[in-house]
C-alpha positions as CSV (number, residue, x, y, z in Angstrom):
1,M,-17.4,-6.1,-28.8
2,K,-16.8,-7.6,-26.4
3,T,-16.1,-5.9,-22.5
4,R,-13.0,-5.2,-21.2
5,G,-11.8,-4.5,-17.3
6,T,-10.6,-0.8,-16.8
7,A,-9.5,-0.6,-13.0
8,L,-9.0,-2.9,-10.0
9,Y,-10.1,-1.3,-6.5
10,P,-9.3,-3.3,-3.6
11,F,-10.9,-3.0,-0.1
12,V,-7.7,-3.1,2.2
13,P,-8.1,-3.6,5.6
14,S,-7.2,-1.1,8.0
15,G,-6.2,-3.7,10.8
16,P,-6.9,-2.3,14.3
17,D,-6.7,1.6,14.2
18,F,-7.9,2.8,11.3
19,A,-7.0,6.6,11.7
20,A,-3.3,5.6,11.9
21,S,-3.7,3.3,8.6
22,L,-4.6,6.2,6.6
23,A,-2.0,8.4,8.0
24,F,0.8,5.7,7.2
25,F,-0.8,5.2,3.4
26,Q,-0.7,9.2,3.0
27,E,2.8,9.4,3.7
28,L,3.7,6.5,1.5
29,G,2.2,9.3,-0.8
30,F,-1.3,8.6,-1.6
31,D,-4.1,10.9,-1.4
32,K,-7.2,10.4,0.4
33,R,-9.8,10.9,-2.3
34,W,-12.9,10.5,0.1
35,E,-13.7,9.0,3.7
36,N,-16.9,8.1,4.7
37,G,-17.9,5.8,7.9
38,G,-15.2,3.5,8.5
39,L,-14.4,3.9,4.4
40,A,-11.5,6.0,2.8
41,G,-10.6,6.4,-1.4
42,L,-7.1,6.7,-1.5
43,R,-4.9,7.2,-4.7
44,F,-1.5,7.5,-5.9
45,G,-0.7,8.1,-9.7
46,D,-2.9,5.3,-11.3
47,A,-2.8,3.0,-8.3
48,Y,-6.3,3.3,-6.0
49,F,-7.5,1.3,-3.3
50,M,-10.3,1.4,-0.8
51,L,-9.4,1.8,3.1
52,Q,-11.6,-0.3,5.2
53,D,-11.8,0.4,9.3
54,I,-11.8,-3.5,9.8
55,D,-9.5,-5.5,11.6
56,V,-9.2,-9.1,10.8
57,P,-5.6,-10.9,11.4
58,E,-6.4,-14.2,9.7
59,W,-7.0,-11.8,6.4
60,Q,-4.2,-9.4,6.5
61,K,-1.8,-11.7,7.4
62,N,-2.2,-13.5,4.0
63,Q,-3.2,-10.0,2.0
64,M,-0.6,-8.9,-0.7
65,I,-1.1,-6.5,-3.0
66,T,1.3,-5.4,-5.7
67,Y,1.6,-1.5,-7.2
68,E,3.9,-0.5,-9.6
69,V,6.0,2.8,-9.8
70,D,8.3,4.5,-12.4
71,D,11.2,5.2,-10.4
72,L,11.8,2.3,-7.2
73,D,14.7,3.5,-6.4
74,C,13.8,7.1,-6.1
75,Y,10.5,6.0,-4.4
76,W,12.5,4.0,-1.9
77,S,14.7,7.4,-1.3
78,E,11.8,8.9,-0.4
79,I,9.9,6.8,2.3
80,E,13.6,5.5,3.3
81,Q,14.1,9.1,5.3
82,L,10.4,8.8,7.3
83,R,11.6,6.2,9.4
84,L,7.7,4.7,9.5
85,E,9.0,1.4,11.1
86,D,9.9,3.6,14.1
87,R,6.4,5.1,14.3
88,Y,3.9,2.8,13.4
89,N,3.2,-0.1,14.9
90,G,3.6,-3.5,12.9
91,V,5.4,-1.9,9.9
92,K,8.1,-3.2,8.2
93,L,10.1,-2.4,5.2
94,K,12.4,-4.0,2.8
95,S,14.9,-2.0,0.5
96,P,14.6,-2.7,-3.2
97,T,15.6,-6.1,-4.1
98,D,15.9,-7.9,-7.0
99,Y,14.0,-11.2,-7.4
100,P,13.0,-13.2,-11.0
101,W,10.2,-11.7,-11.7
102,G,11.3,-8.4,-11.3
103,R,12.6,-5.6,-8.4
104,E,10.5,-5.1,-5.6
105,I,10.3,-2.7,-2.3
106,H,7.9,-4.7,0.6
107,I,6.2,-3.2,3.6
108,I,4.1,-4.6,5.6
109,D,1.7,-1.9,6.9
110,P,-0.3,-1.1,10.5
111,G,-2.8,-3.4,9.7
112,G,-0.2,-6.4,8.6
113,V,-0.9,-6.1,4.7
114,C,2.4,-7.0,2.5
115,W,2.2,-4.6,0.1
116,H,5.0,-5.1,-3.1
117,M,6.1,-2.0,-4.9
118,R,7.1,-3.2,-8.1
119,Q,9.1,-1.0,-10.8
120,S,6.9,0.0,-12.8
121,T,7.8,-2.3,-16.6
122,S,6.1,0.3,-18.7
């Protein structure tokens, strides 16, 4: 028998305001599962990550994370109306766009991390 991986849970820096970053991800649909001492576990369906209260701009502006949703256009219609760019410093959103590798939404979070939300391929 050979061991196989079953999940990957990255640590994501919050940027300068952990509380604002946590609220931002909850508005994107992530449920806070736990929080303890500057670390929080967030889940959205099968997507899971740990938000870490740390601000290292050089790291954050070079980090990208991809996750998939079952209906990208529906997800866009849900988050577009939230006007997140107007309410969170540094946040940017790019509507669904077709690329050679698939259809994606791009979001820069409050810490500067670039998120690629893709249409699920399964």
